[in-house]
C-alpha positions as semicolon CSV with decimal commas, in nm:
position;residue;x (nm);y (nm);z (nm)
1;V;0,000;0,000;0,000
2;A;0,280;0,240;0,090
3;R;0,468;0,167;-0,232
4;S;0,163;0,219;-0,453
5;G;0,088;0,545;-0,272
6;L;0,444;0,669;-0,321
7;V;0,433;0,586;-0,692
8;S;0,097;0,762;-0,731
9;A;0,227;1,069;-0,547
10;K;0,540;1,076;-0,761
11;V;0,331;1,078;-1,078
12;R;0,098;1,354;-0,959
13;L;0,359;1,562;-0,774
14;P;0,665;1,576;-1,002
15;T;0,854;1,834;-0,795
16;F;0,915;1,885;-0,425
17;H;0,785;2,239;-0,464
18;D;0,444;2,096;-0,558
19;V;0,448;1,886;-0,242
20;L;0,502;2,192;-0,024
21;T;0,282;2,445;-0,204
22;H;-0,007;2,261;-0,371
23;P;-0,316;2,151;-0,168
24;Y;-0,282;1,801;-0,317
25;G;0,069;1,787;-0,173
26;H;-0,057;1,896;0,169
27;V;-0,314;1,616;0,176
28;T;-0,046;1,371;0,059
29;L;0,179;1,477;0,348
30;A;-0,111;1,424;0,587
31;K;-0,160;1,074;0,452
32;V;0,211;1,002;0,492
33;A;0,195;1,123;0,853
34;V;-0,104;0,897;0,928
35;L;0,073;0,602;0,761
36;L;0,381;0,657;0,978
37;A;0,159;0,685;1,285
38;I;-0,008;0,352;1,198
39;A;0,335;0,194;1,165
40;G;0,438;0,336;1,503
41;V;0,121;0,210;1,670
42;G;0,180;-0,132;1,513
43;L;0,526;-0,139;1,669
44;W;0,376;-0,028;2,002
45;Q;0,125;-0,310;1,981
46;R;0,395;-0,568;1,912
47;R;0,628;-0,452;2,192
48;A;0,383;-0,344;2,462
49;A;0,022;-0,442;2,395
50;M;0,072;-0,807;2,304
51;P;0,298;-0,885;2,605
52;A;0,049;-0,704;2,830
53;L;-0,235;-0,910;2,682
54;E;-0,042;-1,230;2,753
55;R;-0,009;-1,116;3,115
56;G;-0,385;-1,063;3,132
57;E;-0,371;-0,680;3,114
58;R;-0,631;-0,598;2,851
59;R;-0,655;-0,221;2,894
60;V;-0,330;-0,153;2,709
61;F;-0,443;-0,368;2,417
62;L;-0,782;-0,196;2,401
63;R;-0,619;0,147;2,408
64;V;-0,389;0,056;2,120
65;A;-0,675;-0,101;1,924
66;W;-0,890;0,212;1,952
67;I;-0,601;0,433;1,842
68;E;-0,548;0,207;1,539
69;I;-0,918;0,228;1,450
70;L;-0,910;0,608;1,466
71;L;-0,593;0,626;1,256
72;F;-0,736;0,394;0,990
73;A;-1,056;0,602;0,982
74;A;-0,842;0,914;0,932
75;A;-0,650;0,736;0,655
76;I;-0,975;0,649;0,477
77;G;-1,095;1,008;0,504
78;I;-0,767;1,142;0,366
79;A;-0,781;0,890;0,081
80;V;-1,127;1,018;-0,010
81;A;-0,994;1,374;0,001
82;L;-0,708;1,279;-0,232
83;A;-0,951;1,118;-0,474
84;R;-1,154;1,441;-0,490
85;S;-0,859;1,685;-0,497
86;A;-0,711;1,811;-0,823
87;A;-0,341;1,732;-0,870
88;P;-0,098;1,978;-1,032
89;A;0,019;1,715;-1,279
90;G;-0,159;1,495;-1,527
91;K;-0,381;1,758;-1,691
92;T;-0,493;1,719;-2,050
93;E;-0,555;1,981;-2,313
94;G;-0,928;1,964;-2,250
95;D;-0,892;2,064;-1,885
96;D;-0,997;2,419;-1,802
97;L;-0,988;2,637;-1,496
98;A;-1,330;2,526;-1,372
99;T;-1,233;2,159;-1,387
100;A;-0,908;2,231;-1,207
101;M;-1,088;2,418;-0,929
102;L;-1,401;2,202;-0,893
103;G;-1,264;1,861;-0,979
104;F;-1,539;1,826;-1,241
105;P;-1,651;2,034;-1,542
106;M;-1,854;2,348;-1,486
107;P;-2,218;2,238;-1,461
108;P;-2,482;2,390;-1,689
109;P;-2,728;2,654;-1,564
110;M;-2,910;2,524;-1,258
111;T;-3,253;2,374;-1,317
112;A;-3,477;2,139;-1,125
113;V;-3,381;1,857;-1,359
114;E;-3,009;1,912;-1,294
115;L;-3,066;1,915;-0,918
116;V;-3,263;1,590;-0,931
117;W;-3,048;1,394;-1,175
118;G;-2,707;1,561;-1,159
119;W;-2,577;1,370;-0,857
120;L;-2,212;1,391;-0,750
121;P;-2,152;1,074;-0,545
122;D;-1,883;1,095;-0,280
123;P;-1,790;0,754;-0,131
124;L;-1,772;0,870;0,231
125;L;-2,070;1,107;0,221
126;F;-2,278;0,853;0,030
127;V;-2,205;0,551;0,249
128;T;-2,222;0,720;0,592
129;P;-2,596;0,811;0,600
130;L;-2,689;0,479;0,439
131;A;-2,487;0,290;0,700
132;A;-2,643;0,494;0,982
133;A;-2,993;0,420;0,850
134;G;-2,907;0,050;0,821
135;C;-2,781;0,035;1,182
136;Y;-3,093;0,212;1,309
137;L;-3,324;-0,025;1,120
138;A;-3,124;-0,322;1,252
139;G;-3,179;-0,195;1,606
140;V;-3,553;-0,155;1,551
141;W;-3,565;-0,506;1,402
142;R;-3,386;-0,650;1,707
143;L;-3,635;-0,480;1,940
144;A;-3,924;-0,620;1,735
145;R;-3,780;-0,971;1,755
146;R;-3,752;-0,932;2,132
147;G;-4,116;-0,825;2,152
148;D;-4,043;-0,464;2,249
149;A;-4,224;-0,177;2,082
150;W;-4,051;0,122;1,927
151;P;-4,245;0,428;1,808
152;A;-4,280;0,423;1,430
153;Y;-4,253;0,802;1,406
154;R;-3,901;0,787;1,549
155;T;-3,793;0,544;1,278
156;V;-3,946;0,771;1,014
157;C;-3,767;1,073;1,164
158;F;-3,428;0,901;1,149
159;L;-3,478;0,789;0,789
160;V;-3,586;1,142;0,692
161;G;-3,279;1,288;0,863
162;C;-3,046;1,050;0,679
163;A;-3,223;1,127;0,351
164;V;-3,176;1,502;0,408
165;V;-2,803;1,451;0,471
166;L;-2,777;1,236;0,159
167;L;-2,957;1,489;-0,061
168;A;-2,754;1,781;0,073
169;T;-2,417;1,614;0,018
170;V;-2,430;1,395;-0,294
171;S;-2,730;1,510;-0,500
172;G;-2,727;1,791;-0,753
173;M;-2,680;2,030;-0,461
174;A;-2,328;1,896;-0,419
175;R;-2,251;1,983;-0,781
176;Y;-2,380;2,340;-0,754
177;G;-2,273;2,405;-0,393
178;P;-1,917;2,516;-0,474
179;V;-2,042;2,712;-0,778
180;L;-2,323;2,914;-0,617
181;F;-2,302;3,056;-0,266
182;S;-2,682;3,045;-0,247
183;M;-2,682;2,668;-0,305
184;H;-2,407;2,623;-0,049
185;M;-2,619;2,814;0,206
186;T;-2,913;2,584;0,129
187;Q;-2,688;2,285;0,198
188;H;-2,576;2,449;0,521
189;L;-2,933;2,498;0,644
190;L;-3,030;2,141;0,558
191;L;-2,726;1,994;0,732
192;A;-2,722;2,217;1,041
193;M;-3,093;2,280;1,104
194;V;-3,323;2,036;0,924
195;A;-3,142;1,700;0,939
196;P;-3,034;1,730;1,307
197;I;-3,391;1,798;1,421
198;F;-3,514;1,472;1,266
199;L;-3,212;1,279;1,392
200;V;-3,261;1,404;1,749
201;L;-3,635;1,329;1,742
202;A;-3,543;0,970;1,649
203;A;-3,367;0,923;1,989
204;P;-3,075;0,716;1,854
205;F;-2,895;0,697;2,191
206;T;-3,205;0,559;2,360
207;L;-3,242;0,296;2,089
208;A;-2,876;0,200;2,115
209;L;-2,893;0,161;2,494
210;R;-3,200;-0,061;2,460
211;V;-3,052;-0,276;2,183
212;L;-2,685;-0,315;2,274
213;R;-2,610;-0,598;2,514
214;K;-2,395;-0,564;2,821
215;S;-2,044;-0,696;2,793
216;P;-2,013;-1,034;2,969
217;D;-1,659;-0,949;3,080
218;P;-1,611;-0,620;3,271
219;A;-1,248;-0,610;3,155
220;W;-1,364;-0,599;2,791
221;P;-1,612;-0,310;2,761
222;G;-1,842;-0,336;2,464
223;P;-2,019;-0,073;2,253
224;R;-2,285;-0,020;2,522
225;E;-2,023;0,049;2,787
226;W;-1,836;0,288;2,557
227;L;-2,158;0,476;2,481
228;L;-2,241;0,507;2,851
229;A;-1,887;0,619;2,925
230;F;-1,922;0,893;2,664
231;L;-2,261;1,008;2,790
232;H;-2,125;1,039;3,146
233;S;-1,782;1,173;3,054
234;R;-1,647;1,514;3,147
235;Y;-1,612;1,596;2,775
236;A;-1,983;1,534;2,715
237;K;-2,069;1,746;3,016
238;V;-1,861;2,034;2,880
239;I;-1,998;2,032;2,525
240;T;-2,359;2,001;2,649
241;H;-2,331;2,317;2,857
242;P;-2,587;2,558;2,706
243;V;-2,330;2,830;2,638
244;V;-2,082;2,589;2,478
245;A;-2,348;2,422;2,263
246;L;-2,478;2,761;2,151
247;C;-2,129;2,878;2,055
248;L;-2,054;2,559;1,863
249;Y;-2,384;2,583;1,679
250;A;-2,445;2,953;1,614
251;L;-2,124;3,147;1,668
252;S;-1,909;2,900;1,476
253;M;-2,103;2,998;1,160
254;Y;-1,948;3,344;1,184
255;A;-1,605;3,182;1,210
256;V;-1,678;2,977;0,897
257;Y;-1,801;3,256;0,671
258;F;-1,615;3,563;0,794
259;T;-1,270;3,406;0,798
260;S;-1,055;3,240;0,536
261;F;-1,183;2,896;0,635
262;F;-1,474;2,919;0,393
263;Q;-1,237;2,963;0,099
264;I;-1,014;2,684;0,231
265;A;-1,316;2,451;0,251
266;L;-1,402;2,533;-0,111
267;R;-1,050;2,449;-0,226
268;S;-0,975;2,150;-0,002
269;H;-1,198;1,845;0,005
270;A;-1,066;1,746;0,348
271;A;-1,171;2,086;0,489
272;H;-1,506;2,048;0,310
273;L;-1,561;1,712;0,481
274;F;-1,475;1,867;0,817
275;M;-1,718;2,154;0,756
276;T;-1,995;1,909;0,662
277;F;-1,932;1,702;0,974
278;H;-1,928;2,016;1,189
279;F;-2,262;2,137;1,054
280;V;-2,435;1,806;1,130
281;A;-2,260;1,742;1,464
282;S;-2,308;2,094;1,606
283;G;-2,673;2,095;1,496
284;F;-2,731;1,755;1,655
285;L;-2,564;1,868;1,978
286;F;-2,769;2,187;2,000
287;F;-3,107;2,027;1,929
288;W;-3,018;1,734;2,157
289;L;-2,991;1,993;2,433
290;V;-3,304;2,186;2,325
291;L;-3,535;1,892;2,261
292;G;-3,394;1,675;2,541
293;I;-3,521;1,332;2,427
294;D;-3,207;1,120;2,461
295;P;-3,029;1,081;2,798
296;G;-2,736;1,311;2,856
297;P;-2,476;1,408;3,114
298;R;-2,683;1,702;3,241
299;R;-3,029;1,741;3,383
300;R;-3,292;1,835;3,131
301;L;-3,335;2,210;3,102
302;A;-3,670;2,363;3,189
303;P;-3,888;2,456;2,888
304;P;-3,847;2,834;2,942
305;L;-3,466;2,803;2,933
306;R;-3,478;2,587;2,621
307;I;-3,706;2,836;2,449
308;L;-3,473;3,120;2,544
309;L;-3,173;2,926;2,410
310;L;-3,354;2,859;2,084
311;L;-3,460;3,223;2,042
312;I;-3,100;3,340;2,094
313;S;-2,979;3,100;1,825
314;M;-3,250;3,219;1,587
315;A;-3,149;3,582;1,646
316;L;-2,782;3,502;1,582
317;H;-2,868;3,312;1,265
318;A;-3,089;3,593;1,138
319;F;-2,816;3,848;1,207
320;L;-2,573;3,629;1,011
321;G;-2,806;3,634;0,711
322;V;-2,849;4,011;0,732
323;A;-2,472;4,061;0,761
324;I;-2,413;3,848;0,450
325;M;-2,688;4,031;0,258
326;Q;-2,556;4,376;0,342
327;S;-2,190;4,295;0,289
328;T;-2,039;4,496;0,004
329;S;-1,730;4,275;-0,021
330;L;-1,729;3,925;-0,161
331;L;-1,679;3,636;0,078
332;A;-1,419;3,384;-0,041
333;P;-1,308;3,623;-0,317
334;G;-1,022;3,396;-0,419
335;W;-1,280;3,138;-0,523
336;F;-1,601;3,297;-0,650
337;S;-1,430;3,584;-0,835
338;V;-1,192;3,343;-1,010
339;L;-1,435;3,061;-1,090
340;P;-1,532;3,099;-1,461
341;R;-1,911;3,086;-1,437
342;D;-2,083;3,257;-1,732
343;W;-2,444;3,200;-1,623
344;G;-2,665;3,298;-1,331
345;P;-2,633;3,600;-1,103
346;S;-2,305;3,773;-1,033
347;P;-2,103;3,648;-0,734
348;L;-2,202;3,947;-0,519
349;E;-2,569;3,919;-0,612
350;D;-2,560;3,546;-0,545
351;Q;-2,408;3,624;-0,205
352;R;-2,702;3,851;-0,125
353;I;-2,939;3,571;-0,224
354;A;-2,751;3,336;0,013
355;G;-2,791;3,587;0,296
356;G;-3,163;3,615;0,224
357;I;-3,196;3,237;0,237
358;A;-3,016;3,226;0,572
359;W;-3,231;3,508;0,710
360;S;-3,570;3,381;0,593
361;F;-3,564;3,004;0,552
362;G;-3,332;2,959;0,849
363;E;-3,602;3,076;1,090
364;I;-3,863;2,819;0,983
365;P;-3,714;2,517;1,170
366;G;-3,661;2,735;1,478
367;L;-4,025;2,844;1,480
368;F;-4,135;2,482;1,444
369;I;-3,925;2,380;1,747
370;T;-4,047;2,684;1,944
371;I;-4,408;2,576;1,895
372;M;-4,318;2,224;2,010
373;L;-4,148;2,358;2,324
374;V;-4,440;2,589;2,410
375;R;-4,683;2,298;2,379
376;E;-4,454;2,086;2,596
377;W;-4,441;2,366;2,854
378;I;-4,820;2,392;2,865
379;A;-4,855;2,013;2,892
380;A;-4,602;2,004;3,177
381;D;-4,793;2,272;3,367
382;K;-5,117;2,079;3,320
383;R;-4,954;1,760;3,448
384;E;-4,820;1,943;3,753
385;Q;-5,162;2,094;3,825
386;R;-5,328;1,752;3,799
387;R;-5,069;1,611;4,039
388;L;-5,140;1,886;4,292
389;D;-5,516;1,832;4,257
390;R;-5,476;1,458;4,321
391;A;-5,257;1,528;4,624
392;A;-5,519;1,768;4,763
393;E;-5,801;1,517;4,709
394;R;-5,597;1,241;4,873
395;A;-5,516;1,464;5,170
396;E;-5,883;1,557;5,212
397;T;-5,990;1,192;5,195
398;E;-5,730;1,077;5,449
399;G;-5,792;1,372;5,680
400;I;-5,448;1,520;5,621
401;E;-5,422;1,891;5,580
402;D;-5,315;1,997;5,230
403;A;-4,963;2,135;5,207
404;H;-5,077;2,457;5,037
405;I;-5,350;2,514;5,297
406;A;-5,100;2,452;5,579
407;Y;-4,856;2,693;5,422
408;N;-5,120;2,964;5,381
409;R;-5,233;2,909;5,742
410;M;-4,874;2,946;5,861
411;L;-4,840;3,273;5,671
412;A;-5,167;3,396;5,823
413;Q;-5,044;3,309;6,173
414;L;-4,717;3,494;6,117
415;A;-4,905;3,798;5,991
416;E;-5,136;3,787;6,294
417;E;-4,842;3,766;6,536
418;E;-4,669;4,056;6,364
419;R;-4,991;4,263;6,390
420;R;-5,018;4,193;6,763
421;L;-4,657;4,294;6,821
422;R;-4,716;4,625;6,645
423;E;-5,028;4,687;6,859
424;N;-4,849;4,606;7,187
425;R;-4,537;4,808;7,107
426;P;-4,681;5,156;7,215
427;A;-4,816;5,006;7,539
428;S;-4,473;4,874;7,632
429;H;-4,320;5,223;7,592
430;T;-4,575;5,381;7,826
């Protein structure tokens, strides 16, 4: 594998200057670093983990195994980025600037037909939502075989969420996303606001905890134990703090669009994958905190606090859209001003359209969740009132004084004593 990779890099990067200056060379260096790290971990496993396993110490082996899994996952992601990145060498006469920048020819003017049929499959982005949907359906099937019920609407919500991620990342939107800022903003809203809501409503953590079996050996924790460890970890407690979750969800959007990262994500497929993951993960984290269906490391926030948190995020998102609309300078100018697109609105006009989409359409999911939270708040108040009424009826039946009546009587007695003291105070002076 290493030899074939070196030969491929030599063909596509003929000079050392290309390795140091071209984005394809940077991704290649990252892959080399991960490959060396895998080799080092393999040596660590041979010299430390295997002897420890023979002595019955399994923690060292598990630690090394998890590090290897993470490194191999990083290697797969970098390989996907290399496959989608344009190399400085190997161009033909038919290549143009658009192909060199996009990795595919400039698409025709955007139409509904092109969006529906002009898919741009990405191996990682295509397989991930399908695999997630398959795992969820397998969990529901296992519950059904066990005779346990699982709400059908939750299954539908998870499938809808996966479908939204799939459409936003590999459909025709993926082909027009790097060409039109307005289409990129639509992808952003789908990934950060629409898909996470459906995924959170599906309660995937609850399903996993009900389906996954406990490990028979405490020394070998299984997936259920790892999930519980994450949910009760200090890291999970930090990221689920309302202020932290709000910053990761809402304020990070300003860091994406008003810094050079947006242009980097347009040029680098690895940065684009990171941005896609961040949109989905930060949206899931925020709505996990707001909706509060799955178990978490913190107590569930009261409905008024969750509504306040949601309204703040909506205000920040609306202000982002207004700021993009009113901006007189082009965001990611090194990309949109250079990309040879001879159809559609101008880059600055398209940027204003993107801001309008963020300002208008971005508020619709927030209003939907606000209505849900208000209804939940009203239902919780009704449940509490019914509980108090039942307690009062039970106290009256059993001859026990109601707590509210006792409290009011105590306040009346205190007021009466204070009145008597005020009346007797002049007499004591005389």
